[in-house]
C-alpha positions in Angstrom: 0.0 0.0 0.0 1.3 3.4 -0.9 -0.1 6.6 0.7 -0.7 9.1 -2.1 -1.5 12.2 0.0 -3.9 13.6 2.5 -7.5 13.9 1.4 -9.1 15.6 4.4 -9.2 16.1 8.1 -12.6 15.3 9.7 -14.2 16.9 12.7 -17.4 15.4 14.2 -19.8 18.2 15.1 -23.1 18.3 17.1 -24.8 21.0 14.9 -23.7 21.1 11.3 -25.4 24.4 10.5 -23.7 26.2 13.4 -20.3 24.7 12.5 -20.7 25.6 8.8 -21.5 29.2 9.7 -18.4 29.3 11.9 -16.0 27.9 9.3 -17.5 29.7 6.3 -18.7 33.0 7.8 -16.4 33.6 10.7 -13.1 32.0 9.5 -13.9 32.7 5.8 -13.1 29.2 4.4 -14.5 28.4 1.0 -17.3 26.0 1.3 -17.2 23.3 -1.4 -19.9 20.8 -0.3 -22.9 21.0 2.0 -25.2 18.1 2.2 -27.9 18.3 4.9 -29.1 14.8 3.8 -25.7 13.3 4.8 -24.8 15.8 7.5 -21.6 16.5 5.6 -19.7 19.7 4.7 -16.3 20.3 3.1 -14.1 23.4 3.1 -11.1 24.3 1.0 -8.2 25.1 3.3 -5.7 25.6 0.5 -3.6 22.5 0.8 -6.2 20.1 2.2 -9.9 19.8 2.9 -11.6 20.2 6.2 -14.7 17.9 6.4 -17.4 18.3 9.0 -19.7 15.4 9.9 -22.8 16.5 11.8 -25.1 14.7 14.1 -22.7 13.9 16.9 -24.1 14.0 20.4 -22.4 16.9 22.3 -21.1 14.7 25.1 -20.0 11.9 22.7 -17.9 13.8 20.2 -14.6 11.9 19.9 -11.5 14.0 20.8 -9.2 15.1 18.1 -9.6 15.0 14.3 -9.5 12.1 11.9 -6.8 12.1 9.2 -7.9 10.7 5.8 -5.0 9.3 3.8 -5.5 8.6 0.1 -4.7 5.1 -1.2 -5.0 3.6 -4.7 -7.0 0.5 -3.7 -9.2 0.1 -0.6 -9.5 -3.7 -1.0 -5.8 -4.2 -1.2 -5.1 -1.8 1.7 -7.7 -3.6 3.8 -6.1 -7.0 3.1 -2.6 -5.7 3.7 -3.5 -4.2 7.1 -5.5 -7.2 8.2 -2.4 -9.4 7.4 -0.4 -7.0 9.6 -2.9 -7.4 12.5 -4.0 -3.7 12.4 -7.2 -3.1 14.4 -10.1 -2.1 12.1 -12.3 0.7 13.4 -14.8 0.3 10.5 -14.8 -2.1 7.5 -14.5 -0.9 3.9 -17.5 1.1 2.8 -18.6 2.7 -0.5 -20.3 6.1 -0.7 -21.0 6.3 -4.4 -18.0 8.5 -5.3 -15.5 7.2 -2.8 -14.6 4.3 -0.6 -13.0 4.2 2.8 -12.0 2.1 5.7 -11.0 3.1 9.2 -8.2 1.7 11.3 -7.1 2.4 14.8 -3.5 3.3 15.8 -2.0 1.8 18.9 -3.5 4.6 21.1 -7.0 4.2 19.5 -6.8 7.2 17.2 -8.8 6.6 14.0 -7.1 6.9 10.7 -9.2 6.9 7.5 -7.8 5.2 4.4 -9.7 6.8 1.5 -10.0 6.4 -2.3 -12.0 8.8 -4.6 -13.6 7.1 -7.6 -12.1 9.8 -9.9 -8.6 8.9 -8.8 -7.7 12.3 -7.4 -6.4 13.0 -3.9 -6.0 16.2 -1.8 -7.0 19.6 -3.2 -7.1 19.6 -7.0 -7.2 23.0 -8.9 -10.5 23.2 -10.8 -11.9 20.0 -9.4 -15.7 20.1 -9.1 -16.9 18.7 -5.8 -20.3 17.0 -5.5 -22.1 15.6 -2.4 -21.9 11.9 -1.8 -24.4 9.6 -3.4 -26.5 7.3 -1.3 -24.8 3.9 -0.8 
């Protein structure tokens, strides 16, 4: 498995609308995606994307962010990491325009391994972003 770059950093938030207003209107980040249906928003931070996932219960928001690393093949990455005995936090999943799986580091921090269907990673100049399709 080869890491191709960083796709996004993820924060779980209790109120997506309130968080979007903060990052867009207060900090001035360019909003690229907003999906109320999926409780998902993405912001262009220049060299990476900040993703927000709404719906977290205020007292249950996991500490810290989640780093999403781009890989070329989710199935191969999953097999390789299983063979190495890595703890899986979530199995491979497909979201219509991307796939991901989640692993835990030795301290329990979640790392997302991610692959976009269009083959890109990170911020791409001129790339049009669309909300996830239902899986």
